[in-house]
N, CA, C and O atoms as a Maestro MAE file, in Angstrom:
{
 s_m_m2io_version
 :::
 2.0.0
}

f_m_ct {
 s_m_title
 :::
 protein
 m_atom[356] {
  # First column is atom index #
  i_m_mmod_type
  r_m_x_coord
  r_m_y_coord
  r_m_z_coord
  i_m_residue_number
  s_m_chain_name
  s_m_pdb_residue_name
  s_m_pdb_atom_name
  i_m_atomic_number
  :::
  1 25 148.354 172.384 49.472 1 A "MET " " N  " 7
  2 3 148.038 171.810 50.759 1 A "MET " " CA " 6
  3 2 146.566 172.001 51.101 1 A "MET " " C  " 6
  4 15 145.945 171.117 51.691 1 A "MET " " O  " 8
  5 25 146.011 173.141 50.737 2 A "PHE " " N  " 7
  6 3 144.584 173.364 50.963 2 A "PHE " " CA " 6
  7 2 143.750 172.357 50.196 2 A "PHE " " C  " 6
  8 15 142.725 171.888 50.691 2 A "PHE " " O  " 8
  9 25 144.182 172.023 48.994 3 A "TYR " " N  " 7
  10 3 143.446 171.073 48.169 3 A "TYR " " CA " 6
  11 2 143.362 169.701 48.852 3 A "TYR " " C  " 6
  12 15 142.313 169.057 48.817 3 A "TYR " " O  " 8
  13 25 144.436 169.262 49.459 4 A "THR " " N  " 7
  14 3 144.454 167.962 50.129 4 A "THR " " CA " 6
  15 2 143.491 167.955 51.314 4 A "THR " " C  " 6
  16 15 142.729 167.001 51.473 4 A "THR " " O  " 8
  17 25 143.505 168.981 52.138 5 A "HIS " " N  " 7
  18 3 142.614 169.043 53.291 5 A "HIS " " CA " 6
  19 2 141.150 169.134 52.845 5 A "HIS " " C  " 6
  20 15 140.273 168.508 53.439 5 A "HIS " " O  " 8
  21 25 140.901 169.912 51.805 6 A "GLN " " N  " 7
  22 3 139.537 170.059 51.308 6 A "GLN " " CA " 6
  23 2 139.035 168.732 50.755 6 A "GLN " " C  " 6
  24 15 137.881 168.374 50.988 6 A "GLN " " O  " 8
  25 25 139.857 168.006 50.039 7 A "THR " " N  " 7
  26 3 139.454 166.724 49.479 7 A "THR " " CA " 6
  27 2 139.145 165.721 50.580 7 A "THR " " C  " 6
  28 15 138.156 164.994 50.488 7 A "THR " " O  " 8
  29 25 139.955 165.669 51.601 8 A "LEU " " N  " 7
  30 3 139.713 164.747 52.705 8 A "LEU " " CA " 6
  31 2 138.443 165.127 53.469 8 A "LEU " " C  " 6
  32 15 137.699 164.257 53.920 8 A "LEU " " O  " 8
  33 25 138.209 166.405 53.606 9 A "TYR " " N  " 7
  34 3 137.027 166.889 54.315 9 A "TYR " " CA " 6
  35 2 135.751 166.513 53.557 9 A "TYR " " C  " 6
  36 15 134.783 166.045 54.156 9 A "TYR " " O  " 8
  37 25 135.756 166.719 52.250 10 A "ILE " " N  " 7
  38 3 134.579 166.395 51.438 10 A "ILE " " CA " 6
  39 2 134.339 164.895 51.445 10 A "ILE " " C  " 6
  40 15 133.192 164.460 51.548 10 A "ILE " " O  " 8
  41 25 135.383 164.101 51.340 11 A "PHE " " N  " 7
  42 3 135.231 162.647 51.320 11 A "PHE " " CA " 6
  43 2 134.643 162.143 52.636 11 A "PHE " " C  " 6
  44 15 133.827 161.221 52.632 11 A "PHE " " O  " 8
  45 25 135.043 162.735 53.762 12 A "SER " " N  " 7
  46 3 134.500 162.331 55.062 12 A "SER " " CA " 6
  47 2 133.015 162.626 55.155 12 A "SER " " C  " 6
  48 15 132.258 161.822 55.699 12 A "SER " " O  " 8
  49 25 132.592 163.755 54.639 13 A "HIS " " N  " 7
  50 3 131.169 164.101 54.672 13 A "HIS " " CA " 6
  51 2 130.351 163.208 53.748 13 A "HIS " " C  " 6
  52 15 129.185 162.927 54.023 13 A "HIS " " O  " 8
  53 25 130.954 162.767 52.663 14 A "ARG " " N  " 7
  54 3 130.243 161.855 51.773 14 A "ARG " " CA " 6
  55 2 129.976 160.531 52.484 14 A "ARG " " C  " 6
  56 15 128.904 159.946 52.325 14 A "ARG " " O  " 8
  57 25 130.935 160.061 53.258 15 A "ILE " " N  " 7
  58 3 130.769 158.817 54.006 15 A "ILE " " CA " 6
  59 2 129.748 159.002 55.125 15 A "ILE " " C  " 6
  60 15 128.895 158.138 55.332 15 A "ILE " " O  " 8
  61 25 129.826 160.119 55.847 16 A "LEU " " N  " 7
  62 3 128.895 160.363 56.946 16 A "LEU " " CA " 6
  63 2 127.465 160.561 56.459 16 A "LEU " " C  " 6
  64 15 126.520 160.157 57.137 16 A "LEU " " O  " 8
  65 25 127.297 161.172 55.304 17 A "GLY " " N  " 7
  66 3 125.962 161.436 54.786 17 A "GLY " " CA " 6
  67 2 125.342 160.276 54.038 17 A "GLY " " C  " 6
  68 15 124.162 160.321 53.690 17 A "GLY " " O  " 8
  69 25 126.119 159.243 53.788 18 A "ASN " " N  " 7
  70 3 125.624 158.093 53.039 18 A "ASN " " CA " 6
  71 2 124.806 157.198 53.965 18 A "ASN " " C  " 6
  72 15 125.313 156.698 54.969 18 A "ASN " " O  " 8
  73 25 123.555 157.004 53.622 19 A "ALA " " N  " 7
  74 3 122.672 156.182 54.459 19 A "ALA " " CA " 6
  75 2 123.057 154.712 54.345 19 A "ALA " " C  " 6
  76 15 123.542 154.282 53.299 19 A "ALA " " O  " 8
  77 25 122.851 153.942 55.399 20 A "PRO " " N  " 7
  78 3 123.157 152.512 55.332 20 A "PRO " " CA " 6
  79 2 122.222 151.799 54.360 20 A "PRO " " C  " 6
  80 15 121.122 152.276 54.081 20 A "PRO " " O  " 8
  81 25 122.667 150.655 53.848 21 A "ASP " " N  " 7
  82 3 121.873 149.904 52.880 21 A "ASP " " CA " 6
  83 2 120.553 149.411 53.455 21 A "ASP " " C  " 6
  84 15 119.614 149.159 52.700 21 A "ASP " " O  " 8
  85 25 120.459 149.267 54.772 22 A "SER " " N  " 7
  86 3 119.212 148.802 55.379 22 A "SER " " CA " 6
  87 2 118.082 149.809 55.199 22 A "SER " " C  " 6
  88 15 116.912 149.429 55.244 22 A "SER " " O  " 8
  89 25 118.407 151.086 54.995 23 A "SER " " N  " 7
  90 3 117.369 152.101 54.802 23 A "SER " " CA " 6
  91 2 116.880 152.149 53.357 23 A "SER " " C  " 6
  92 15 115.904 152.840 53.065 23 A "SER " " O  " 8
  93 25 117.535 151.430 52.451 24 A "ASN " " N  " 7
  94 3 117.118 151.432 51.057 24 A "ASN " " CA " 6
  95 2 115.731 150.845 50.869 24 A "ASN " " C  " 6
  96 15 114.994 151.285 49.987 24 A "ASN " " O  " 8
  97 25 115.360 149.868 51.672 25 A "VAL " " N  " 7
  98 3 114.046 149.252 51.534 25 A "VAL " " CA " 6
  99 2 112.953 150.279 51.824 25 A "VAL " " C  " 6
  100 15 111.975 150.375 51.082 25 A "VAL " " O  " 8
  101 25 113.116 151.036 52.887 26 A "ILE " " N  " 7
  102 3 112.135 152.070 53.241 26 A "ILE " " CA " 6
  103 2 112.066 153.124 52.144 26 A "ILE " " C  " 6
  104 15 110.978 153.544 51.749 26 A "ILE " " O  " 8
  105 25 113.215 153.548 51.658 27 A "LEU " " N  " 7
  106 3 113.258 154.555 50.594 27 A "LEU " " CA " 6
  107 2 112.609 154.026 49.323 27 A "LEU " " C  " 6
  108 15 111.841 154.739 48.677 27 A "LEU " " O  " 8
  109 25 112.908 152.787 48.957 28 A "ASN " " N  " 7
  110 3 112.348 152.216 47.730 28 A "ASN " " CA " 6
  111 2 110.839 152.053 47.814 28 A "ASN " " C  " 6
  112 15 110.136 152.318 46.838 28 A "ASN " " O  " 8
  113 25 110.332 151.626 48.950 29 A "VAL " " N  " 7
  114 3 108.883 151.485 49.117 29 A "VAL " " CA " 6
  115 2 108.207 152.850 49.041 29 A "VAL " " C  " 6
  116 15 107.157 152.990 48.414 29 A "VAL " " O  " 8
  117 25 108.803 153.853 49.676 30 A "THR " " N  " 7
  118 3 108.257 155.206 49.626 30 A "THR " " CA " 6
  119 2 108.243 155.738 48.196 30 A "THR " " C  " 6
  120 15 107.247 156.311 47.754 30 A "THR " " O  " 8
  121 25 109.337 155.551 47.480 31 A "LEU " " N  " 7
  122 3 109.398 156.013 46.096 31 A "LEU " " CA " 6
  123 2 108.418 155.256 45.207 31 A "LEU " " C  " 6
  124 15 107.852 155.837 44.281 31 A "LEU " " O  " 8
  125 25 108.210 153.979 45.471 32 A "LEU " " N  " 7
  126 3 107.248 153.202 44.698 32 A "LEU " " CA " 6
  127 2 105.824 153.699 44.933 32 A "LEU " " C  " 6
  128 15 105.033 153.776 43.993 32 A "LEU " " O  " 8
  129 25 105.496 154.034 46.167 33 A "ILE " " N  " 7
  130 3 104.176 154.593 46.480 33 A "ILE " " CA " 6
  131 2 103.993 155.940 45.782 33 A "ILE " " C  " 6
  132 15 102.928 156.219 45.233 33 A "ILE " " O  " 8
  133 25 105.030 156.769 45.805 34 A "VAL " " N  " 7
  134 3 104.962 158.073 45.128 34 A "VAL " " CA " 6
  135 2 104.809 157.879 43.620 34 A "VAL " " C  " 6
  136 15 104.038 158.595 42.980 34 A "VAL " " O  " 8
  137 25 105.527 156.928 43.054 35 A "LEU " " N  " 7
  138 3 105.424 156.643 41.622 35 A "LEU " " CA " 6
  139 2 104.002 156.224 41.248 35 A "LEU " " C  " 6
  140 15 103.454 156.700 40.253 35 A "LEU " " O  " 8
  141 25 103.417 155.350 42.030 36 A "ILE " " N  " 7
  142 3 102.044 154.903 41.775 36 A "ILE " " CA " 6
  143 2 101.064 156.072 41.890 36 A "ILE " " C  " 6
  144 15 100.148 156.201 41.078 36 A "ILE " " O  " 8
  145 25 101.259 156.918 42.897 37 A "ALA " " N  " 7
  146 3 100.378 158.080 43.076 37 A "ALA " " CA " 6
  147 2 100.497 159.043 41.895 37 A "ALA " " C  " 6
  148 15 99.485 159.563 41.426 37 A "ALA " " O  " 8
  149 25 101.707 159.288 41.412 38 A "PHE " " N  " 7
  150 3 101.888 160.190 40.282 38 A "PHE " " CA " 6
  151 2 101.298 159.602 39.003 38 A "PHE " " C  " 6
  152 15 100.717 160.328 38.196 38 A "PHE " " O  " 8
  153 25 101.445 158.298 38.817 39 A "CYS " " N  " 7
  154 3 100.840 157.650 37.649 39 A "CYS " " CA " 6
  155 2 99.317 157.764 37.699 39 A "CYS " " C  " 6
  156 15 98.675 158.062 36.692 39 A "CYS " " O  " 8
  157 25 98.753 157.527 38.867 40 A "ALA " " N  " 7
  158 3 97.301 157.650 39.027 40 A "ALA " " CA " 6
  159 2 96.845 159.086 38.765 40 A "ALA " " C  " 6
  160 15 95.815 159.309 38.129 40 A "ALA " " O  " 8
  161 25 97.612 160.050 39.254 41 A "GLU " " N  " 7
  162 3 97.261 161.455 39.021 41 A "GLU " " CA " 6
  163 2 97.271 161.783 37.532 41 A "GLU " " C  " 6
  164 15 96.367 162.457 37.039 41 A "GLU " " O  " 8
  165 25 98.285 161.311 36.817 42 A "GLY " " N  " 7
  166 3 98.359 161.569 35.375 42 A "GLY " " CA " 6
  167 2 97.208 160.947 34.620 42 A "GLY " " C  " 6
  168 15 96.663 161.562 33.704 42 A "GLY " " O  " 8
  169 25 96.828 159.737 34.989 43 A "ILE " " N  " 7
  170 3 95.707 159.067 34.335 43 A "ILE " " CA " 6
  171 2 94.400 159.792 34.628 43 A "ILE " " C  " 6
  172 15 93.591 160.018 33.728 43 A "ILE " " O  " 8
  173 25 94.200 160.153 35.879 44 A "ILE " " N  " 7
  174 3 92.973 160.856 36.260 44 A "ILE " " CA " 6
  175 2 92.885 162.217 35.574 44 A "ILE " " C  " 6
  176 15 91.828 162.583 35.061 44 A "ILE " " O  " 8
  177 25 93.990 162.971 35.561 45 A "LEU " " N  " 7
  178 3 93.980 164.281 34.908 45 A "LEU " " CA " 6
  179 2 93.722 164.162 33.405 45 A "LEU " " C  " 6
  180 15 93.101 165.045 32.813 45 A "LEU " " O  " 8
  181 25 94.191 163.083 32.790 46 A "SER " " N  " 7
  182 3 93.959 162.899 31.357 46 A "SER " " CA " 6
  183 2 92.480 162.746 31.041 46 A "SER " " C  " 6
  184 15 92.024 163.170 29.980 46 A "SER " " O  " 8
  185 25 91.730 162.144 31.955 47 A "PHE " " N  " 7
  186 3 90.296 161.965 31.737 47 A "PHE " " CA " 6
  187 2 89.480 163.168 32.194 47 A "PHE " " C  " 6
  188 15 88.451 163.479 31.594 47 A "PHE " " O  " 8
  189 25 89.920 163.842 33.240 48 A "VAL " " N  " 7
  190 3 89.103 164.889 33.857 48 A "VAL " " CA " 6
  191 2 89.358 166.268 33.263 48 A "VAL " " C  " 6
  192 15 88.413 167.019 33.022 48 A "VAL " " O  " 8
  193 25 90.609 166.607 33.026 49 A "GLN " " N  " 7
  194 3 90.939 167.968 32.583 49 A "GLN " " CA " 6
  195 2 91.047 168.011 31.057 49 A "GLN " " C  " 6
  196 15 91.837 167.280 30.458 49 A "GLN " " O  " 8
  197 25 90.254 168.865 30.448 50 A "ASP " " N  " 7
  198 3 90.277 169.008 28.988 50 A "ASP " " CA " 6
  199 2 91.619 169.576 28.532 50 A "ASP " " C  " 6
  200 15 92.114 170.551 29.097 50 A "ASP " " O  " 8
  201 25 92.199 168.961 27.511 51 A "GLY " " N  " 7
  202 3 93.437 169.446 26.927 51 A "GLY " " CA " 6
  203 2 94.700 169.054 27.679 51 A "GLY " " C  " 6
  204 15 95.794 169.466 27.292 51 A "GLY " " O  " 8
  205 25 94.577 168.279 28.730 52 A "TYR " " N  " 7
  206 3 95.771 167.902 29.509 52 A "TYR " " CA " 6
  207 2 96.603 166.861 28.765 52 A "TYR " " C  " 6
  208 15 97.824 166.987 28.672 52 A "TYR " " O  " 8
  209 25 95.935 165.825 28.231 53 A "PHE " " N  " 7
  210 3 96.658 164.752 27.551 53 A "PHE " " CA " 6
  211 2 97.365 165.292 26.310 53 A "PHE " " C  " 6
  212 15 96.728 165.867 25.427 53 A "PHE " " O  " 8
  213 25 98.680 165.105 26.249 54 A "GLY " " N  " 7
  214 3 99.483 165.584 25.130 54 A "GLY " " CA " 6
  215 2 99.969 167.005 25.272 54 A "GLY " " C  " 6
  216 15 100.714 167.486 24.419 54 A "GLY " " O  " 8
  217 25 99.567 167.695 26.331 55 A "SER " " N  " 7
  218 3 99.999 169.080 26.516 55 A "SER " " CA " 6
  219 2 101.412 169.138 27.094 55 A "SER " " C  " 6
  220 15 102.002 168.114 27.439 55 A "SER " " O  " 8
  221 25 101.931 170.338 27.188 56 A "PHE " " N  " 7
  222 3 103.255 170.546 27.775 56 A "PHE " " CA " 6
  223 2 103.304 170.013 29.208 56 A "PHE " " C  " 6
  224 15 104.272 169.362 29.599 56 A "PHE " " O  " 8
  225 25 102.270 170.287 29.977 57 A "PHE " " N  " 7
  226 3 102.243 169.854 31.374 57 A "PHE " " CA " 6
  227 2 102.149 168.335 31.482 57 A "PHE " " C  " 6
  228 15 102.709 167.743 32.405 57 A "PHE " " O  " 8
  229 25 101.456 167.709 30.559 58 A "PHE " " N  " 7
  230 3 101.389 166.245 30.533 58 A "PHE " " CA " 6
  231 2 102.782 165.654 30.350 58 A "PHE " " C  " 6
  232 15 103.172 164.736 31.071 58 A "PHE " " O  " 8
  233 25 103.529 166.183 29.384 59 A "TRP " " N  " 7
  234 3 104.867 165.642 29.122 59 A "TRP " " CA " 6
  235 2 105.844 165.961 30.253 59 A "TRP " " C  " 6
  236 15 106.709 165.140 30.560 59 A "TRP " " O  " 8
  237 25 105.730 167.111 30.869 60 A "MET " " N  " 7
  238 3 106.601 167.417 32.010 60 A "MET " " CA " 6
  239 2 106.278 166.515 33.198 60 A "MET " " C  " 6
  240 15 107.187 166.055 33.889 60 A "MET " " O  " 8
  241 25 105.007 166.260 33.440 61 A "ASP " " N  " 7
  242 3 104.618 165.334 34.505 61 A "ASP " " CA " 6
  243 2 105.088 163.916 34.198 61 A "ASP " " C  " 6
  244 15 105.519 163.194 35.098 61 A "ASP " " O  " 8
  245 25 105.006 163.517 32.934 62 A "THR " " N  " 7
  246 3 105.447 162.178 32.543 62 A "THR " " CA " 6
  247 2 106.952 162.017 32.731 62 A "THR " " C  " 6
  248 15 107.407 160.998 33.250 62 A "THR " " O  " 8
  249 25 107.721 163.011 32.315 63 A "ILE " " N  " 7
  250 3 109.175 162.955 32.491 63 A "ILE " " CA " 6
  251 2 109.537 162.927 33.971 63 A "ILE " " C  " 6
  252 15 110.409 162.163 34.384 63 A "ILE " " O  " 8
  253 25 108.871 163.754 34.769 64 A "GLY " " N  " 7
  254 3 109.133 163.775 36.208 64 A "GLY " " CA " 6
  255 2 108.781 162.454 36.872 64 A "GLY " " C  " 6
  256 15 109.499 161.985 37.755 64 A "GLY " " O  " 8
  257 25 107.672 161.856 36.445 65 A "THR " " N  " 7
  258 3 107.260 160.573 37.008 65 A "THR " " CA " 6
  259 2 108.229 159.476 36.619 65 A "THR " " C  " 6
  260 15 108.592 158.647 37.453 65 A "THR " " O  " 8
  261 25 108.652 159.457 35.365 66 A "LEU " " N  " 7
  262 3 109.593 158.427 34.914 66 A "LEU " " CA " 6
  263 2 110.970 158.574 35.561 66 A "LEU " " C  " 6
  264 15 111.698 157.592 35.707 66 A "LEU " " O  " 8
  265 25 111.323 159.800 35.946 67 A "SER " " N  " 7
  266 3 112.633 159.993 36.590 67 A "SER " " CA " 6
  267 2 112.694 159.325 37.963 67 A "SER " " C  " 6
  268 15 113.777 159.024 38.463 67 A "SER " " O  " 8
  269 25 111.542 159.098 38.561 68 A "ILE " " N  " 7
  270 3 111.514 158.402 39.849 68 A "ILE " " CA " 6
  271 2 112.018 156.977 39.693 68 A "ILE " " C  " 6
  272 15 112.577 156.412 40.633 68 A "ILE " " O  " 8
  273 25 111.827 156.387 38.514 69 A "LEU " " N  " 7
  274 3 112.282 155.013 38.269 69 A "LEU " " CA " 6
  275 2 113.786 154.864 38.499 69 A "LEU " " C  " 6
  276 15 114.241 153.822 38.971 69 A "LEU " " O  " 8
  277 25 114.554 155.893 38.169 70 A "LEU " " N  " 7
  278 3 116.005 155.813 38.335 70 A "LEU " " CA " 6
  279 2 116.436 155.918 39.790 70 A "LEU " " C  " 6
  280 15 117.571 155.575 40.119 70 A "LEU " " O  " 8
  281 25 115.554 156.384 40.664 71 A "ASP " " N  " 7
  282 3 115.869 156.478 42.084 71 A "ASP " " CA " 6
  283 2 115.574 155.184 42.832 71 A "ASP " " C  " 6
  284 15 116.128 154.955 43.907 71 A "ASP " " O  " 8
  285 25 114.718 154.343 42.287 72 A "ILE " " N  " 7
  286 3 114.383 153.067 42.933 72 A "ILE " " CA " 6
  287 2 115.481 152.073 42.591 72 A "ILE " " C  " 6
  288 15 115.691 151.754 41.421 72 A "ILE " " O  " 8
  289 25 116.180 151.583 43.603 73 A "THR " " N  " 7
  290 3 117.368 150.751 43.347 73 A "THR " " CA " 6
  291 2 117.028 149.429 42.690 73 A "THR " " C  " 6
  292 15 117.836 148.894 41.930 73 A "THR " " O  " 8
  293 25 115.840 148.888 42.968 74 A "TRP " " N  " 7
  294 3 115.459 147.625 42.314 74 A "TRP " " CA " 6
  295 2 115.389 147.798 40.809 74 A "TRP " " C  " 6
  296 15 115.718 146.875 40.063 74 A "TRP " " O  " 8
  297 25 114.971 148.948 40.361 75 A "ILE " " N  " 7
  298 3 114.823 149.211 38.936 75 A "ILE " " CA " 6
  299 2 116.120 149.739 38.339 75 A "ILE " " C  " 6
  300 15 116.519 149.314 37.255 75 A "ILE " " O  " 8
  301 25 116.783 150.660 39.034 76 A "SER " " N  " 7
  302 3 117.998 151.259 38.480 76 A "SER " " CA " 6
  303 2 119.136 150.246 38.356 76 A "SER " " C  " 6
  304 15 119.996 150.400 37.489 76 A "SER " " O  " 8
  305 25 119.161 149.225 39.194 77 A "ASN " " N  " 7
  306 3 120.204 148.210 39.075 77 A "ASN " " CA " 6
  307 2 120.099 147.427 37.769 77 A "ASN " " C  " 6
  308 15 121.099 146.892 37.289 77 A "ASN " " O  " 8
  309 25 118.912 147.353 37.194 78 A "SER " " N  " 7
  310 3 118.771 146.670 35.906 78 A "SER " " CA " 6
  311 2 119.264 147.542 34.753 78 A "SER " " C  " 6
  312 15 119.635 147.022 33.701 78 A "SER " " O  " 8
  313 25 119.271 148.879 34.943 79 A "PHE " " N  " 7
  314 3 119.770 149.790 33.912 79 A "PHE " " CA " 6
  315 2 121.270 150.012 34.020 79 A "PHE " " C  " 6
  316 15 121.958 150.130 33.005 79 A "PHE " " O  " 8
  317 25 121.779 150.069 35.243 80 A "ILE " " N  " 7
  318 3 123.183 150.391 35.489 80 A "ILE " " CA " 6
  319 2 123.898 149.114 35.907 80 A "ILE " " C  " 6
  320 15 123.617 148.587 36.984 80 A "ILE " " O  " 8
  321 25 124.810 148.603 35.093 81 A "PRO " " N  " 7
  322 3 125.498 147.363 35.446 81 A "PRO " " CA " 6
  323 2 126.447 147.558 36.630 81 A "PRO " " C  " 6
  324 15 126.884 148.674 36.911 81 A "PRO " " O  " 8
  325 25 126.754 146.465 37.313 82 A "ASP " " N  " 7
  326 3 127.658 146.511 38.456 82 A "ASP " " CA " 6
  327 2 129.054 146.925 38.006 82 A "ASP " " C  " 6
  328 15 129.483 146.609 36.897 82 A "ASP " " O  " 8
  329 25 129.750 147.635 38.881 83 A "GLY " " N  " 7
  330 3 131.137 148.028 38.596 83 A "GLY " " CA " 6
  331 2 131.270 149.296 37.777 83 A "GLY " " C  " 6
  332 15 132.375 149.628 37.347 83 A "GLY " " O  " 8
  333 25 130.176 150.021 37.545 84 A "THR " " N  " 7
  334 3 130.276 151.258 36.763 84 A "THR " " CA " 6
  335 2 130.439 152.497 37.622 84 A "THR " " C  " 6
  336 15 130.585 153.597 37.089 84 A "THR " " O  " 8
  337 25 130.418 152.345 38.931 85 A "ILE " " N  " 7
  338 3 130.582 153.486 39.817 85 A "ILE " " CA " 6
  339 2 132.063 153.864 39.877 85 A "ILE " " C  " 6
  340 15 132.921 153.018 40.129 85 A "ILE " " O  " 8
  341 25 132.341 155.111 39.650 86 A "ALA " " N  " 7
  342 3 133.736 155.587 39.667 86 A "ALA " " CA " 6
  343 2 134.267 155.560 41.100 86 A "ALA " " C  " 6
  344 15 133.565 155.931 42.041 86 A "ALA " " O  " 8
  345 25 135.494 155.125 41.250 87 A "THR " " N  " 7
  346 3 136.112 155.100 42.566 87 A "THR " " CA " 6
  347 2 137.096 156.239 42.680 87 A "THR " " C  " 6
  348 15 137.690 156.677 41.694 87 A "THR " " O  " 8
  349 25 137.257 156.707 43.897 88 A "GLN " " N  " 7
  350 3 138.203 157.790 44.138 88 A "GLN " " CA " 6
  351 2 139.493 157.194 44.639 88 A "GLN " " C  " 6
  352 15 139.481 156.359 45.544 88 A "GLN " " O  " 8
  353 25 140.586 157.600 44.079 89 A "GLY " " N  " 7
  354 3 141.841 157.068 44.571 89 A "GLY " " CA " 6
  355 2 142.907 157.301 43.674 89 A "GLY " " C  " 6
  356 15 144.042 156.910 43.947 89 A "GLY " " O  " 8
  :::
 }
 m_bond[355] {
  # First column is bond index #
  i_m_from
  i_m_to
  i_m_order
  :::
  1 1 2 1
  2 2 3 1
  3 3 4 2
  4 3 5 1
  5 5 6 1
  6 6 7 1
  7 7 8 2
  8 7 9 1
  9 9 10 1
  10 10 11 1
  11 11 12 2
  12 11 13 1
  13 13 14 1
  14 14 15 1
  15 15 16 2
  16 15 17 1
  17 17 18 1
  18 18 19 1
  19 19 20 2
  20 19 21 1
  21 21 22 1
  22 22 23 1
  23 23 24 2
  24 23 25 1
  25 25 26 1
  26 26 27 1
  27 27 28 2
  28 27 29 1
  29 29 30 1
  30 30 31 1
  31 31 32 2
  32 31 33 1
  33 33 34 1
  34 34 35 1
  35 35 36 2
  36 35 37 1
  37 37 38 1
  38 38 39 1
  39 39 40 2
  40 39 41 1
  41 41 42 1
  42 42 43 1
  43 43 44 2
  44 43 45 1
  45 45 46 1
  46 46 47 1
  47 47 48 2
  48 47 49 1
  49 49 50 1
  50 50 51 1
  51 51 52 2
  52 51 53 1
  53 53 54 1
  54 54 55 1
  55 55 56 2
  56 55 57 1
  57 57 58 1
  58 58 59 1
  59 59 60 2
  60 59 61 1
  61 61 62 1
  62 62 63 1
  63 63 64 2
  64 63 65 1
  65 65 66 1
  66 66 67 1
  67 67 68 2
  68 67 69 1
  69 69 70 1
  70 70 71 1
  71 71 72 2
  72 71 73 1
  73 73 74 1
  74 74 75 1
  75 75 76 2
  76 75 77 1
  77 77 78 1
  78 78 79 1
  79 79 80 2
  80 79 81 1
  81 81 82 1
  82 82 83 1
  83 83 84 2
  84 83 85 1
  85 85 86 1
  86 86 87 1
  87 87 88 2
  88 87 89 1
  89 89 90 1
  90 90 91 1
  91 91 92 2
  92 91 93 1
  93 93 94 1
  94 94 95 1
  95 95 96 2
  96 95 97 1
  97 97 98 1
  98 98 99 1
  99 99 100 2
  100 99 101 1
  101 101 102 1
  102 102 103 1
  103 103 104 2
  104 103 105 1
  105 105 106 1
  106 106 107 1
  107 107 108 2
  108 107 109 1
  109 109 110 1
  110 110 111 1
  111 111 112 2
  112 111 113 1
  113 113 114 1
  114 114 115 1
  115 115 116 2
  116 115 117 1
  117 117 118 1
  118 118 119 1
  119 119 120 2
  120 119 121 1
  121 121 122 1
  122 122 123 1
  123 123 124 2
  124 123 125 1
  125 125 126 1
  126 126 127 1
  127 127 128 2
  128 127 129 1
  129 129 130 1
  130 130 131 1
  131 131 132 2
  132 131 133 1
  133 133 134 1
  134 134 135 1
  135 135 136 2
  136 135 137 1
  137 137 138 1
  138 138 139 1
  139 139 140 2
  140 139 141 1
  141 141 142 1
  142 142 143 1
  143 143 144 2
  144 143 145 1
  145 145 146 1
  146 146 147 1
  147 147 148 2
  148 147 149 1
  149 149 150 1
  150 150 151 1
  151 151 152 2
  152 151 153 1
  153 153 154 1
  154 154 155 1
  155 155 156 2
  156 155 157 1
  157 157 158 1
  158 158 159 1
  159 159 160 2
  160 159 161 1
  161 161 162 1
  162 162 163 1
  163 163 164 2
  164 163 165 1
  165 165 166 1
  166 166 167 1
  167 167 168 2
  168 167 169 1
  169 169 170 1
  170 170 171 1
  171 171 172 2
  172 171 173 1
  173 173 174 1
  174 174 175 1
  175 175 176 2
  176 175 177 1
  177 177 178 1
  178 178 179 1
  179 179 180 2
  180 179 181 1
  181 181 182 1
  182 182 183 1
  183 183 184 2
  184 183 185 1
  185 185 186 1
  186 186 187 1
  187 187 188 2
  188 187 189 1
  189 189 190 1
  190 190 191 1
  191 191 192 2
  192 191 193 1
  193 193 194 1
  194 194 195 1
  195 195 196 2
  196 195 197 1
  197 197 198 1
  198 198 199 1
  199 199 200 2
  200 199 201 1
  201 201 202 1
  202 202 203 1
  203 203 204 2
  204 203 205 1
  205 205 206 1
  206 206 207 1
  207 207 208 2
  208 207 209 1
  209 209 210 1
  210 210 211 1
  211 211 212 2
  212 211 213 1
  213 213 214 1
  214 214 215 1
  215 215 216 2
  216 215 217 1
  217 217 218 1
  218 218 219 1
  219 219 220 2
  220 219 221 1
  221 221 222 1
  222 222 223 1
  223 223 224 2
  224 223 225 1
  225 225 226 1
  226 226 227 1
  227 227 228 2
  228 227 229 1
  229 229 230 1
  230 230 231 1
  231 231 232 2
  232 231 233 1
  233 233 234 1
  234 234 235 1
  235 235 236 2
  236 235 237 1
  237 237 238 1
  238 238 239 1
  239 239 240 2
  240 239 241 1
  241 241 242 1
  242 242 243 1
  243 243 244 2
  244 243 245 1
  245 245 246 1
  246 246 247 1
  247 247 248 2
  248 247 249 1
  249 249 250 1
  250 250 251 1
  251 251 252 2
  252 251 253 1
  253 253 254 1
  254 254 255 1
  255 255 256 2
  256 255 257 1
  257 257 258 1
  258 258 259 1
  259 259 260 2
  260 259 261 1
  261 261 262 1
  262 262 263 1
  263 263 264 2
  264 263 265 1
  265 265 266 1
  266 266 267 1
  267 267 268 2
  268 267 269 1
  269 269 270 1
  270 270 271 1
  271 271 272 2
  272 271 273 1
  273 273 274 1
  274 274 275 1
  275 275 276 2
  276 275 277 1
  277 277 278 1
  278 278 279 1
  279 279 280 2
  280 279 281 1
  281 281 282 1
  282 282 283 1
  283 283 284 2
  284 283 285 1
  285 285 286 1
  286 286 287 1
  287 287 288 2
  288 287 289 1
  289 289 290 1
  290 290 291 1
  291 291 292 2
  292 291 293 1
  293 293 294 1
  294 294 295 1
  295 295 296 2
  296 295 297 1
  297 297 298 1
  298 298 299 1
  299 299 300 2
  300 299 301 1
  301 301 302 1
  302 302 303 1
  303 303 304 2
  304 303 305 1
  305 305 306 1
  306 306 307 1
  307 307 308 2
  308 307 309 1
  309 309 310 1
  310 310 311 1
  311 311 312 2
  312 311 313 1
  313 313 314 1
  314 314 315 1
  315 315 316 2
  316 315 317 1
  317 317 318 1
  318 318 319 1
  319 319 320 2
  320 319 321 1
  321 321 322 1
  322 322 323 1
  323 323 324 2
  324 323 325 1
  325 325 326 1
  326 326 327 1
  327 327 328 2
  328 327 329 1
  329 329 330 1
  330 330 331 1
  331 331 332 2
  332 331 333 1
  333 333 334 1
  334 334 335 1
  335 335 336 2
  336 335 337 1
  337 337 338 1
  338 338 339 1
  339 339 340 2
  340 339 341 1
  341 341 342 1
  342 342 343 1
  343 343 344 2
  344 343 345 1
  345 345 346 1
  346 346 347 1
  347 347 348 2
  348 347 349 1
  349 349 350 1
  350 350 351 1
  351 351 352 2
  352 351 353 1
  353 353 354 1
  354 354 355 1
  355 355 356 2
  :::
 }
}
């Protein structure tokens, strides 16, 4: 019985915490600006800081910057086909 109440409670919070689709545009524009800023930072650091290009920090920054692509819905929708989201029920 505890499991049933806990499941219903978690599901309600998931619905309440889910932002409306109208806010996706603001989020996507913000993430796109951050992506551009991080790309510019990586390019500038490659020219200015000796030993940065190809270093461990370069690759960690590159991976972190590329991970932003999966958060932008315009881009992630091309990677993730429709209907792949698991449904609860």
